[in-house]
N, C-alpha and C positions, 0 to 999 in steps of 0.2 A: 504621529503614530506611536513613538516609542513611549512617550510620556503617559499616553492613555493607556497602553498596555501595563506599564509600571504601576500606574495607579490602581487599575482593575487587580492586578495580582496582589498588591499590598493590601486591598481592601477584602482579598478573598472572595472577589465577585466570579461567578462563572462567565466564561466568555470563550469565543472562538474567533480568531482572526484568519482569514484565507484568501487566496490569490488563485483565480482560474487560469488554466493555462493560456499564456500569450497575453494575459491582461496586464495593464499598467497600473491597476489600482488594487488596494486591499480593502475587502469588507470586514466588518466586525458587527458580530451578533453577541449581545450581552444581557445579563440578568440583572434585576434589582433584588433579588432574593437569592438565597442558596439552595433551592429546592432542585432535586434531581428529576427532571422530567423525563417520563418514559413513554415511548409509543408501542402499542400491541399490534395495531393494523395500519399503521401509516396516515391515519386520517388527519393529522395535525400538518404543521409546516415548520420547518426550521432547519436546522445543521444535525445531521445524525451521525453518531460515532458507534460502530458496531464491533464486537470482538471477533476473534477468529473461531471461537468454539461456538456450537450451535445453540440458539437461544430463542425464545419466543418473544422477547422484548428487547428494546433498544434505548439507549440514553440520547437526549437530543437537547439542544438549545434552541429555544423558539426565535423566531425571527422578528419577535414584537419590536424590540429595541435594537436598533441598528445604527451604523455609521460607516462612511466610506473615506479612505484616505489614498491620496496619489502616492505611488511609490518614488521615492527620491532617485537621484542618479546612481549609477554604478559606482561612483566614487564614495558612497556611503558604506560599503562593505568593510567592515573592521573585524579581523581577526587576531587571536592570541595563541600562544603555544599552550596547550593543554596536554596533561598526561593521559595517555591511552593505555590501560592495562589490557593486555591481550595474551593471556596465558592459556587458553583452551584449544590449542592447535590440535593436540593429541586426542583428547575426547571427541573432537569434530571430525577428524579423520576415521576414527573408530566408528563413529555413527554412520558415515558415508559407507564403511566397508560392512557394516551390518545390514544397511540397505540392499547392497549388491547382492549379499547372501539371501537376502529375503526375496529378491527377484527370481532366485533360482528355485525357491520352495513354495511359490505363491502365484497369484494372478497379478501382482503388482508389477506395472510397467514403468511408473514414474512417480517419485515422492519428492518433495522440497523439504530439506532439512536446513535447520537455522541455529543460529547461536548469538550470544550476547556479549558486546564489548562495553567494559565500563570505563567511562572518561571521568576523571576527577577535576572538578572546577568549582572549588568552594566560592569563588568569586564571580560565578557565571553571570552573564547577561542574556536571559532567554529571549528578551524581546530584540536584542541586537542580532542574536543567532537567526531567530525567525525572519528578520529582514534581510540578513545576508542570504538565507535560503532562497528568498523571493527574488533577489538580484541575480544570484549565480545561476539559477535555473528558470529562465523565463518560460520555457515551455511546459513546466511541470505544474502539478497542482500543489500548492504549498499550503501548510496550514499551521495553527498554533492553538491547541484546545486546551483550555484550564477549567477543571472544576474540582472543588475540594472532596466530593465524593468518588471521584473516579481517578484523581491524579492527572498530571499535565503531560501532554503529549505534542509533539510537532515533527514534520516531515515534509519532503518533497518527493511525491510519487509521480512516475512516467505513466502509471497505467489506469485507464477507465475501467472501471467495473460494469457500469449500466447507465445510460442515458436513455431515458424512457419519456416520451412525449408523443400525444396524439395517436396512441396504438402503434408507436415505432419504437424499436429498440435498436441501440447501437452499443455492442461490447466489442472487445477486442481479445484476441489471443496473443499474449506476449510472453515470450520464451527465448532462451539463449542469451548469453552475455558474451561480449568481446570488445577488445580495445582496437584502436587504429591510430595511425600517425596523422597529424593535422592535414587536412584536405584529402583523405583517403577514406573509403568505407572499410567496413570489418570484412574478414574473409571468415567464412563458415564452415565447421567440419559437419560430417555426418551425424555426429552426436547431438549438435544444436539443432540441425534440420529435422531429426527424429522427433526431438523434443518438442519442438513448435508444432510438428503435425499432431502428436499425441494430444497437444492443448486444444487446438482447432477442432479436431474429431470430437473430443470428449464435449466440447461446447455445443457442436452441432447436434450429437445424439441427445444431450440434456435438453435443449430446446424443442427438439421435434417429439420427445417423449412428453414433455409438460404440456406443450401447445401443439397437437397433433395437425391443426389446420395452418400452421405457421408458414409463412412464406420467408425463405431465407436467401440472402445473397452474401456470398462469401468472398472477399478479395483476394488478390494474389499475395503471396507474402513479400514483404519489403523490410529493409533494413532502416531503423530508426536511431537517432542519437538521443540520449538522455545524459546530459553532463558530458563525463569522459567516457561514458560507455555506450555501446551499441546494443541493440536487441532486435529480435526478429518479430514483426507485427504483421497479424492478419485482422483486417476489419470483418466483423460479423453483422450484418443488418438483418433484423427480424421485423415482421408486421403481422399482427393478429389482433383481433378485437378482445381476445380473451387475456392479453397482457396486463398485468398489474405489478406494482412493486414486490409485494408479498410473494406472489407466485415466481417471479424471476429470481428473487433471493433464494428462495427454496430449491430452485432448479440448479443455479450456478454456484452458490456460496458453500464452501469455499472453492475458487476455480482451480483448475488443473495448473494454473501458473503459480499457486501458492500452496496448494494441497498436494494434488497428484492424480494418478489414474490407475485403478478406479478410485473414485472419490471416496467411498465409505472405508476402503482398505488402506487408502494413502493417509486419510485422517486418523484411523485407528493406530497406524505406526507411529504417526507423530505425536499424539497423545502418550502413547506408551514409552517411547524412546527417547524423545528429545531432551526430558530431564528438567525442564522449567515450563511455565506458563507464558504462553505468547501474549495473552490479554489483547490489547488492540492491535498489534502487529499482525498484519495479513488479515485483518478484518476489512470493513469498508466503511467509508465516510463521505459525507458531502450533504448537498442539498435536496430536500424533498418537499413537496406541497400536495397533500393528498396521496392516495394510491396509485395515481395515474401519471405522476410527473416527479421525476428524479434526476439527479446528476450525481452519480456515486462513483469514487475512485478507490483502489486497492491501496491499503495503508502499508506501502513500501518506503524503504529508504527513511525509516523513522527512527524516533528515539523517545524514551520515556525519561522526563525530566525528575530528577531526584534531589535530595538535600545537598548530596555530596557533588552532583554533576549530572551526567546522562547515561543511561543504558541504551546503547545503539544496537540495534537488531539487523541482522544480515542473514541471508539465507541461499542456498543453490538447489537447482532442480537437478535430481540424480536419475539416471537411466542405467541400462545395462552397460552402456558404453562409457560410464563416467569413470574417471580417474581420482581418487581420493585427494591427491596432493592438488591437482588442477582445481578442484573444486574448493579446496581451502583457499586458493590463491583468488579464486572469483569472489569469495566473501570479502577478502581483504581489498578488492578493487571497489566492491559495493560500499564498504565502509567509508571509503574517501568521500563519496556523495555528500554524506550528512557531516563528517567531521572536517571537511574544508571550511564548514561555515562557522566553525567555532571560534 
């Protein structure tokens, strides 16, 4: 697998390698040309990469040429010491404080703010980093996207955005972050519980508004582990003959777990105040086949691959009960998910 990814990268051939949650193999889609394929209506089939910002078209790599590799053993994880530049604590804390002020002066109830960590690695081995991610995080959706027109990205996300099949939709509300000692579950504060309920309620309202005849089943909240972190998760199951990828994307993206509540107000706050372009971070990505079948994930715990190394993206959900320093520490913990694989 590593040799194939090295060869495709060297030849500047577009490709995406990905591992589904709990899978023991890696799938590879690749192109024999350098065209940037775009879908406007999800009528094609392949692996789609969508940005955070609203758009009417999305990049994808067709499933025409594909290959499958078995994952090696966990002994194949090879990591090296890399320099992580993390000098943006002060502006991030100020951004959180700005969000807290906005809560007092608007209808904003939750907003996810983020930042970028620069990792210097002139001799980086991106293929090895991808393999490390796949082995370190077996329950995550792990990917490595490379296209000369969009840049290269990789990540290990714990969050499903939308699984759509046979008029049935499965999405999740994922919010709150905590740590726990080995063998123990996380303990949750009222801040995390409130954040989780905001996300769940917003998804329910969005689906009922877009699909008036929808039948919904909403599970109880549970704690799930993603690497060294714990999150609160609620499963949302929807059934309707009106369901389609295009309508689901319009209704849910960006989800409250990566944007906020209300959607329009939180998105506007992010675009106006974060001070950088998220690009594919907190977008969605994954497999689709026509407008009625898809398995998409939220692009979290990810990084953009640069000439000098990696730009690692991390964020935190802010509510009126947030403490700026604690939110900063949360982003530090989240950064370890990706950086551990370097």
